[in-house]
Each structure stands twice: as C-alpha cells, then as structure tokens.
N, C-alpha and C positions, 0 to 999 in steps of 0.2 A: 357649493361643496358642503356636505353634511357636517354638522357641528362637532360629531365624535366620529373618529375614523378608527379603522381596526388594526391591530398588529397581529401578523401571522409568524408562528415559529415553524420552520422546515426542519425536520429529523429525518436522518438516514446515515447508513454506513458511509463515512466520509469518501474513501477512495473508491468504492464500488458505484457509486451513483452521483458522483459530482455533475456530470453533464445534466442529469435528469433535475438536480436541485436548481442549478442556475437557469435552466430552460423555463421552469416553473417561475421563479423570481422575475426573470425578464418578461414573461408574458404578463404577470399579475401587474407589473409596475407600469405596462405600457398599454395594457388593454383600457380603451376609454371609459367602460363602464366600471371595471373592478378598481381602477386607480383613483376613482372618485370615493370610494368608501374604504379603502386600504391603504394605509399611510405608510407602512414598514412591513419588510419581509425579511426576518432574521435568518441568516445562514451562519455556519460554524465560521465561514470564512470573513465574517464581519469582524471578528475580533483580530486586532494586530497579531502578527505572528510572534512578537516578543513578549505578549502578554498570556500566550497560550500555555497550558501545562498538560502533560499527556492524560491527566485524569480529569481534566475540566469536563464537567457535564452541562454546565449553563442551566442548572435546574431554575436559577432566578429568572433567566430569559423565559423560560416556559411559564413561570408563574405570572409574569407580566404580559404575555400574549393573551389575545382574544381567542385564536383559533390555533389549535396544534394540528400540524399537517406531516403525516409520516409517510415516507417512501421507503417500502420494505422489498429487498430483492433477495439474493442467495446467500449472502455472507451475513454472518452475526456480528463481526467486528471484535475490537479489543475488548477484553473482559477485565473487571476491577477484582479486587481480593474476594469477592462475594460471588464471583462468576457471572456478573451481569455487565451487559454492554451499555453504552452511552445511549444508544437508542432505545433498549428497553427501560432503563431508568428515566429517561425523559417520558416515555409513554406512560409509566407508572405516576410520575409526578403530575402529568396533565390530568390523569384520571381522579387522583386525590384532591387537586385542586379545582376540579370540575371545569377544566377547560373544555371548548367544543372540539372534538377530535374527528379528524379526517383521515383515513388510512388508504392508501393506494398500494397495491401488490403488484410487482412485476412479474410476468409469466404465470402460466397455468399449472406447470408440473412441481407440485410441492414436494416431491420426492428428491427434487434437484437442490433443495436448500439444505444449507447446514441444519444440524438436528436442532439447535437453540432457536435459529431463526424460524424453521417450520413450527416450533412451539409458540414462539412469539405471535407469528401470522394466525394460528389457530386461536390463540388467546385474545387477540384483537378483534377476530371476526365473531367471538362470542359476546363482545361488548358493543361494537359499532359496525356499521355497514362498511365493508371493505370492498373497494373497486379495483378491478384488475385492468392492467393495460399490457402492451406488448412492446410499444415503441414510445418515442418522446410525443409525438403528435397525439398518439391515442391518451398519454398521460395528461396533456395539457387540455384536452376535450372533457376528460373526467373531472379535472380540477375546476374547470370552469363551470360546469354544470353544477357541481357540489357548492361551490362558493355562491352561485347565484341563488341557490336553495338556502344556503346560511343567511343571506342577506333578506331573503323573503321572510324567513323564520324570525329574524329579530325586527321585521317592520321597516327595514332601511329601504328595501324595493316594495312598493305598495303593488300587490296583486290579489286578485279576488280569491280568497280560499275556495277549495272545492265545494264544501257543503254550503257555501253562501252564494255561489254563482247561479244563475239562471240555468234551468234545465232545458237544454237545447230541444226544441220542437214541442215541449209539453205545455199544456194549458190548464185551467182550472177543471176542465171536463176529464183531464186524466186523474184527478183525485178521487179516492174512494170516500165518499161523505159519511157512510156508515162507519168506517175506521176511524175518522176524525172523532164522530160522536162517542164511538166505544173508548176511545183515548180518554177524551174529558171525564167520563163516567168513572174509568179504572183509576185516573189519577186523583179524582175527588175522593173516591173509596179509600185510596191509600192515603188520604190526608195530606196530600202534596199539592193540591190546587183548589183554590177558591175562585171560582169564575164568576164574574159579575158582567152584567149586560147580555149583549147578543152572543148566541152561541152558534151561529152560522159557521159552516166549516171556513169559509174565507176569513172570517173575524178570528177564529181560533188559530189559523196559520198566520195571519198577520200578527197577533199577539205573540207569537213564538218566532217571529222574524223569519219565516218560512216563505214569505212572497218578497219578490222584487218587481216593483212596477206592475203589480198585480199578477205577476206569473210565478209559478211554482218553482222554487229552488232545487237543486240536486238533494238536499237533505230532506225537503217535503216530499219527493218523489220517493225516495227510498224507505221513508217512514210511512207514508199513506198513499202512494200511488195505486192505481188499479192493477198496472202491470209494470213493475219497475224494471223487469228484465227486457222491456222493449226499449230501454234508454241505456241500461248499464249491463253489458256483457259479462262483466266482472264482479258484480255484486252478488256472489253466490258463497255458500259454504259447503265444502265437499267433505263429506264424513266417510272414513274407511275404517274396517276392522279387520286386523291381521291375528293369526292364532298365535304367532311366535313373537319375537322381538325386533324383527327387522321388515323394511318394506320388501316383500318377496312374494311372488305369485305361489300358489293362487290366493287371490283376496277373499277373504271370508265373506264379506259383504261390503257395500258401498253405495252411497247414496248423495247425489248433488241436491241442495236444497236452494230454491230461488225463490224471490217474493219481496214481501215488506219485511223490514228488518226484525220486528218483534216476532213475527211468525217464523222467521228463519232461525231466531235464537232458540225459541222454544222446539223446534223441529231437531236442531242439532243437540240439545240437551236431551231430549227423548231418545235419539240415536244412542248416546252414549250410556244412557240408564239402562237401555235394552241389551247392552253387552256385557256390564260388569255385574258382579256378584251382589246379592241382595240378602238381608235377613228380616224374615217376618216375625214380629213380636206377638204377644198374646193380647187379648181384649180386656185386659184388666183396668184400663184407664178410660177406654171408650168402646163404642160399638164396633168400629172398625179397627182391625188389627194393624199396628204401625209397621211401616216398612222402613228398613234402615239400609242404605246402600254403602258399600264399602269405601267409596269416596263421597264425602258429604256432598249433597246437592248443590248447597251455596257456592262451594269451591268450583265445581265444574261449570255452572252458570256463569260465575265471575269471570272465568278463563275465556269463555266463549263471548261473552258481552263485550270484554274489553278489546278482543280481536274486532268485534264488529264496530265498535265505537271508536277505536282509536287507528285503524288500519288507514294506510295510504290509497285512497280510492282513484288516485291518478295512475296507480300501479296496475297493470294488467293481469296481475296475478291473483288467485283466489285464496280465501282462508280455506285452511285445511284442519280438520279435526281427525286425529288418528288415534285409535284404540289398539293398543298392543297388549301381549300377556301380562306385561309388568309394569304399564304406565299408559297415560294419555298424553299425546302431544297436541297442542294448538298452534298453529303456524299462521302468522299474521303478516301480510306484505306490508312492510313499513318498519320504523325504527322508533326508538325513544327520542323525546325531545331533547334539544341541546342541554347539557348540563345534567341529565338524568341518566344514570346508569343501572344495569342490573342489580348491582351490589345496593344501591340507595333504596330499590324497590322493597328491600328487606327491612327498610327503616321506615319510621313516619315521615310522610312527605306531602306536600300540597299537591292538589289536583292540577293537571296540565292537559286538558283534552285536546286531542288532535283535530277533532270535529265537534266544536262546541254546540252547533245548532243540531247535531245527531244527538249529542250527550244530553242535553237539556230535557227533551221529552222522555228519554230513557230514565232519567233521575225522577222525572215526576211520577212514573209509574213502577219506581222502587227496582229499577234493573241496575242502576248505578247509584254510588254515593258521590257527593262532592267534597267529601273530607280527605280524599287520597288514602283512604284506609282499606282499599280493595285488596291490594296484594298482602299486607300485613295480616288482614282478616283470613285470607287463604292459608297463609303460614300458620297463624293460631288454630284454626279449625282442623288442619290436617294433624298438627300435634295432638289437639284433643282426641283425634280418632285413632291416635297411636300409628299413624302414618309419617314417613319422611317428608320434610319440607319440599314444597315445590321449587324448582329450578327455573330461572329466568335467564334465557340466552339471546345474544344477537347472533345469528347465523347468516351471514351475508345480507341480503336484502330482506330477510325475514326475522320478525322478533317472535321466539318460540317459548311457550309456557309448558313445563312438564310436569304433570302430576303423577305421582308414584303410586302404584296399587302395592297391596300387601301382597308380595309374590311368596313370601314364607307361610303358605297355608299349610294346615294340618297334613295334606297328603305329601307335600314336599318335605315337611319335618319328618315324617314317617321314613321317607326314602333316605334321608340322611343318617338315619339311625344314630340320634343323638341321646344322650343321658338325659334323666330328669332334670339335673342341674343345668345342663346346656339349654333345655328347652325353657326353663324359668329365666335363664338369662336373656333369652330372645324376649320373652314378654317384658322383662324389665326394661331392655334396650327400646322397644316399641314405645314405652311411656317415657323413658329419661333420655333417650337419644345417645348416651355416652356411658361407658362403663370402664372401669380400671381394674387392674389385678387386686389392689387393696379392697375396692368395693366387692369384687367377687368373693374374695375370702371372707369378707365381713357377712354378706347376704347368705352365702352357703357353707359357712363354718368349714371351711377347708384350708389347707396349708397353701403357702405362696406356690409352691412347685406343683401342686394339683390344679390350683387356678391356672397357671401358666400353661399347663398340659391341656387343660379344657380350651382355653382361648386360641392357643395355637391350632388346635384341632378344627375349631370353627373357622378360622382363617384358611386352612387348607381345603375346608369344604366350601369355600366360597360365600360364607354367610357373614364374616366381619372383615373389616379393613383396620390397619394399625395405624394410628396417628401418632407421629413421633417416634424415637429410635431406642432410647435408654432413659432410665430413671423414672421418677414420679409424675413427669408430663407425658407418659404414653397413656393414650387412650384407645378404646376400641369402639367403632360404629357399625351399624349395620349397613352392608352393601344395598344399594337402593334397587337394585334390579339383576335379574339373571337371565341367562340363555341356557337352552338345554343342551348339554354336552352328552357325549357317548356314555358317559357313566353318571349321568345324573345332572342335576343345576349346578350351573358354575357362574359365580358372581362375576360381572363385569363393569360396575360401576361402583 
C-alpha cells in the first residue's frame, strides 16, 4: 500500500445525479488498482442529515481533497444570494486552491441544459479537459481512464513517458547524423552548450538521454530522425488561413508540415508570417531595411513552440495553426499539467514540461526557456506592440492559444466614421488597455456628457465594451476581434 493515499471530492447537483455519484464512488472503492491509491471518496451524503444546512457548500472538504471530480448534467441546482449553486462554488474553490480537477459532462445536447449550467460547462471546458458520457457505464470508463492518468502524472503508477520510450522499429540508422551535428553547432553558437569529448551522434544522443539500450527514443526520432513521419502519423502541424473570422470554406490556403520538430516549427512560423501584415522601415541604422510584423515574431514562435513541446503525443490529433482576419489560434492536443490553470499562465510560474526530453534540446537552441516566462513574455510583447493580451483556453481535449491581431486598421476606422477624439481614444486604448469617462474628459478636454456620448457611440459601433455598471468603477476596453456584418465591422469579443 502506498505511503500517501489520495482523497477525492465528488461534486454534482444532488438530486439529478445521485445515482451517478454513488456508482463512481462504489467503483473507485472496489476497483483493485484505484483502491490502492485512493483512501476516501467524499459525497454530500457523507455528512449526517442532522448536521446539514441548506446553504452548506463544504468548501473545506474541497480544500482538503487531492482531486476534485465534477459530474455536470442539465440542472444547475439551488442558488445562494449571489446566484451561484453549490456545484459552481465548489468548482471555483477547487480552482482557487489548485486542486486537480476532472470534469465529466452528461449528454451532448448543451441546448437542453439550464442556462447557468450551460455556462458552467462552457467555463469548465475552457480550463480543463471535459469528458462526455451518456450512461453510468460510460461515466465509469471515463473516470477510470482519467484517474489512471492522474496517478501516472503523480508518479504513483510508474509508466514510461512517451518521449522517454523506445521508438518502435527505429535504430540508429534512422537518425540523421548531419542534423545532430548541426544541433550541436547551433547550441554552442547560442551559448547554451559546451560539449567536451566525443561528438559522435551516438554520444550526443546519449548525453541528452535520447537513447535506451542503444536504441533511439521517441524524442530522438522526433528531433533528429531521417523520416519521423514513418513512425508518427500525428507528429504534424496543420496550418490554415481563412479570410474571415470563422472556420468556413473556401479555405484561403492550407499546408500540413511534417518532419523533424525544429523544421516543422520554422515552417509553421513562416506560414503565419506570410499571412499577416508587415511594415518595412528605413535603412537609417543598417544596410537592410528592418521588417516589423503586426504580431511580434517571438510571440508567434512561442505559441507554436509550446504546442510542439508540450502536446500529448499519445493523442492522435494534430497541432493546428489557424490564421483568421482578426486573430491567430494555435490548437494543441493536450492539457495543462495538474495544478496549472489558464489564469496562472498570466502570472510568473515555474516550468513544467510535458515532454522534458524534447524540451531540453529546444532550450539549448533557444527555442524555449526554462524559467517558465514564455507566456508572460508573450503578454508583455503584445502589450508593447499595442495589441490585446493573448488568451489561453482549454477547449475539450485541446489547449488553445489565441493571438489577437489589430483589427482596427485605418481602413476599418475610416468606415466607422469616427471623430478625431474617438480615433485618438483608440490609440490611447491600444497602449493603455483601459479608459474611463474621467480619463476621456481629461485627455480630450471635453465635458462628462460629451465623453459619455463618444464612448457610447464607440460601444454601439462594436469597438468598445463596458466593464461595470455605474459609478467610478466603470471602465471601457477595446473589443478584441470583429466580424464583418451587413453594415460594417461588428465586435464579438
């Protein structure tokens, strides 16, 4: 029996999903494998009836658990004075206290759910992988697979990670020796490698833990293989370009890239750069005129590198890089490590590589950093360029990074028929992100009434969104993207 055993908190609407809750608890406590590692499964029913209160949410129990497991159906349940159900409050507390969260959703028809439950399902799916089920046997299968994965991630069940596993049917003859040599030279030039002794490809691979019993690992083949696609059908990056803001035919252009990871990263970045706007400067400081892209190159590269380095290679899906009129989306088959949320990516955090044997060579050639600053650097670079901050979302089995383009171009602004003040306000917002009525008055020397009229007009035209309702706390922000409506651009985010 392991020294430390886990506690699970099961959350759901009490009346609607009682049978499902009891089935999950019964399965976990009687399964020969799971019962070895899980000591307690907490249900609402565990509390004696005499001790229960209508407004008890048991947030203390959530905080004491190791794994929070939510089963979501159609009903939202009883609401407190703030309009929130126990299930939503428990989910929020599990998020705030960094519990590992598993979410299981009953049924595929989201339109059948009560409005607040549909919102909770959507919100949860942006943060963690949600797994759907139709009946109790399906729920039990999904719970079992998820808990086994949790135990593997915690090192309680030992299994060989994908990147450290021997590549089936591969030998050293499948390694491109020239690529290994180029890697060493590039890493040394970057100042991140000082190689002593033999530089044979076999020695280099061995020093980076890319061999097992003399055979290449999956990481070795993905990084330095002659033909990685022979061994991995899913190790591709599919790039798409759409002229609008939705995935809708006709597709302007598309390109699947497959090969060694470093090559695929470079090709995907070049695809994006070929589709977005650029500005050519003057030769005042150098012989070659500088080129500045609308989204900084490091931001684009970081998003694609992260997808390649951190994806779940056991998933059969592909990485997708999609260029829309107003944004770029990078879809990565996988999810964040336990305890890390999209919100925490916006703050300083330590590195938690999903595939450390892939991430290490990428670090040596300056494709990634080990400080965990990648996402915060992306945010800072976008702010410096006057762009909205990137968004990070979990959408089902995919982790998605959204890079917003500056859709408020001079052509769009001309179509909106804005005053000079309003145009200046947009420039201000691109640099400062937030404006208030009082700031508007001060910046452009106008009355409160005039400022309100200008700001309301910008909201009607789909340029601004209002944060707050009344008083000094009201702020205005630029809407991140736009769709083309029958009367011009219309904001949608």
